[in-house]
N, C-alpha and C positions, 0 to 999 in steps of 0.2 A: 162756479163750481165745475169741476172737470168731469166729463161724461165717462162712463165705463168704457165706451169704444175708444176714447182718446187714451185712457189709461193702459188699454190692451194694445194699442198700436205700436208702441216700442218693442213690446214682447214678440208681436207678430214679426216685426222687421228684424228682430234678433235671430228669429228662427228661419228668416227668410221665406215665410209662408205667404208674404206679399209678391214673391218671385217664385212661382211654382215650378218653373223650368228646372231649376237647379235640384229639386226634390224628385222630378220625374227622370232626370238623366241618370240618377243613382239607381232608380228602380228598374230602369230598362234592362241592364245586363242581369239583374236578378230574374227578370222575365225570360231572358234568353236561356239562363241556366234551367229555369223550371220546365221549359218546353222542348230543351234538347236532350235532358238526361233520359235514360232508360225507362223510368217510371212515368213519363209524361203521358197524358196531361196531369197537373197537380190537383189535389183536392181543393176545395174552396177554403177549408181550415188553414191548410198550409199557405195558400196565397194570402190570406188575411194576416197570418203569423209574419210572413216576410214583409208585407206591406207595413205592418206596425213596427216592426223592428227596424225596417229601412228608414222610415220617417224618424224614428227616435235616434238612430245613429247620425242621420244627417242633420238633425237639429243640434246634437251634441257637437258635431264637427264645426257647425257654424259658430256656435258660442265659443268653443276653444279658439277658433281662428281670430274672433274679435277680442278675446281676452289677450291673446298673444300680440296683437296688431293694435291694440287701443293707441298707443303712443304714435304710430304711423298713420292710422287710418284718417285722421283729421287733417293730414297734409296731403292726402291723395284725392284727386278730384272725383274719381269714381265712389270712394268709401267714406267721404268727409261727413255725410249724412247719416251714418250708422249710429244706432242708438247710444252705444258706449262711447263712440268717438264724440258725439255732440253733447254728452252729459245727460241724456234722457233716462239712462239706466246706470246704476252703479255696479262695481264688479262683485260685491258680495251676492246680491240677488242672482246676478247672472250665473256666478259659480254654483249656487244652490241649485238652479234649474238644470245646470250641466249635470250634476250629480243625479238628479231626478231621472233625466233622460237616460243616463247610463244605467241606472237601476231598472227602468223599464226595459231597456234593451235586454239586460240580464234575465228579467222575468220572462221575456218573449223566448229566449233561448232555453230557459229551463221548462217551458211549456212544450217543447218539441218532443216528438216520440221518443221513448226510452232507447230505442235501438239506434238513434242518430244523436242523442243528447250528449255523450262524452265527446264525439268528434266536433260537434258543432260548438259546444264549450270551448274547447281547446283552440278552435279556430277564432272564435269571438275574443278570447283572451289575447291571442296573438295580435289581433287587429287593433286593439284598444291604444297601444302605445303609438304605432305609426299614425293612427287617426288623430290622436290628441298632440302629438309632436310635429305633424306635418307643417303647420304655420311657421315653425321655427326654421324650417328648411331654407327659407328664402334669405336668411342670415348667414349661412354657411355653405350652400350647395348651389352650384351653377345651373342645375336643372330641377329646382324643387317640384316641378310639375311631374317628374318622374315619381317622387315619393307619393303624390296624390294618386298617381295612376297605380302604384302597388296597393294602396289603400282600397281603391275601387275594385280591385281584383278579388277582394273578399266578398264582394256583392255577387260573385259567380260561385265562389268555393262554398260559402255557407248555405245558400239555397241547394246547390247540388248535394252537399252532404246530408241536408235535412230531408231531402226527397229520397235518397238512395242508401243513406246510412253508411256511405263509403266514399273515398276519393279513389277511383279506379285509374285515374291518369290515362284515361283513353283518349284517342284523337279528339273526340268531340269536346271533353272537358278542357283539354290542354288549349286547343284552339279558340274555344269561346273565352277562356280566361285571357289568353294573349290578345284577341280581338279587343276585349274591354280595356286591357292595360294600354294598348297602343292607341285605341280611340280616345281614351281619357287624355293621355299625353297630348294629342292633337288638339282637342277642342279646348283643353286648359291652357295650353300655350297661346291659342288666339285670344282667350279671356284675359292673359297677361299682357297681350299686345296693347290694350287700352290703358295700361299703366306704365308703359315703358319709360316715358319721361319722368314721371314722378318717382318710380323705382330708382332709376339711374341717380337722380338727385339726392336720395335718401340713403344711397349705398346698398339698396336690396338687390337681390338676384332673381332672375327668372329665365326660363328657357327662351322666352321672347327676346331678351336681350342677348343672351349667350349665342343664340343662332344668328343674330343679326340679319344680313340680307337673305340668309337662307331659309328663314322661317316659314314663309309660304310653301316652298317646295318640300320642306320636311313635313309640314301638316298635311299636304296632299298625299305624300307617301305614307303617312300614318294611316289616312282614311283607305288608301289602297290595300295595305296590309290587313287592316280591319276587315274589309270586305272578302279578301281572299281566305282569311283564316276562318271567318265565320262561314264561308261556303265550305271549307273543308270540314269543318264541325258538323255542318248540316248533312253533307255527303256521307260522312261517317256514321251519323245517327240515322241515316236512310230516310231523312226528310223527303216527303213526296212532292209532287209538281207544283201546288199552289204557292209554295215558298219562293220558287226561283224568279218569277217576274218581279215580285216585290223586291227581291235581293237585288236584281238588275236596276231597278228604279232607284233604290236607296244608294247603290253605289254610284250611279251617275249623279244623283242630287247632292252627295257628299262633295263631289268634285266641283260641280257648279257652284256650290256654296262658298268655294274659296275663292272665286273670281273677284268679288269686291274687295278681298284683303290686299290686292295687288295695287289698289289705288293709293296715291301719295297723300290724298286729302281725306282717307278713310277716317270716319268720325267714331266716337265711343258708341253711337247707335248701331254702327256697322258691325262691330265686334259682338254686341248684344244680340243682334238678329242672327249672327253666325251661330251663336250658342243656341238659340231657339231652333234654327234648322237642323242642328244635330239631334235635338229631342225629336224632331219630325222624322228624321232618317232612322234613327234608332227604333222609333215606334213602328215604322214600316216594316223593319226586319222582324221586330217581336210579332207584329200582326201576321207576317207571313208564315212564321212558326206556328201560331195559334191555328190558322186556317189549315195549315198543312197537316197538324196533328189531327184536326176534326175531319180531314178528308176521307170519305168512306167509313167514317165510324158509326 
């Protein structure tokens, strides 16, 4: 007899809840937006709404990715044990869960304050197509990680709109959005480095393959741009002193985290650890914003 935990395990893996770093790294830019916008700090209710919505969208994106890639995942070392690839789940139930999560995401948007509802609904509707279509990009676009980066940008736009009921295109908003997009391109390019051999043999594309020997310098450049643009956003938002030591620490840490990528014998674990390091660096930046907003409050 199969235990209930054994039955749940494939669903947990499908949603990547067994790998929480991927969920956290989506929520971090939302945290930047919530503590950088003029109405910061956010209410507890808004934090919970963004948290629930982010988890639902993240889960939907994971399912869409596995539905698109089921035929390939079994031939890629990193993904061959995913539940759809190994046959632990079927496409029909996975698609049903995808629709449930999209419905939950819509319910979260509809629960937002009336003043911001129309704008947030428009942004969420715009985000659905690239989020669900992103996994196809590796079949036709040399830099599919750029598509994911644009999807990640909505993690700034929607929380900002929810908090302020507007998109003012202030330097703080534009720069925090740009920081998120460039940061995402960088860390997802590293994630793709683990699959280079398998992707090349399957005829799939990635920025890791397209950049070739330039991949690590480009990733370093992405992290530098991330640090600079987030600093401009914080300066524009008049973020006080406690933010800046943590900003400096995160900036240096991002560059140090790239050092192992230069090794010829870098393993799959090396790329996975780099991904985790970006969660830590992004969290440092968010913590700096939280502490700064509480400074003297």
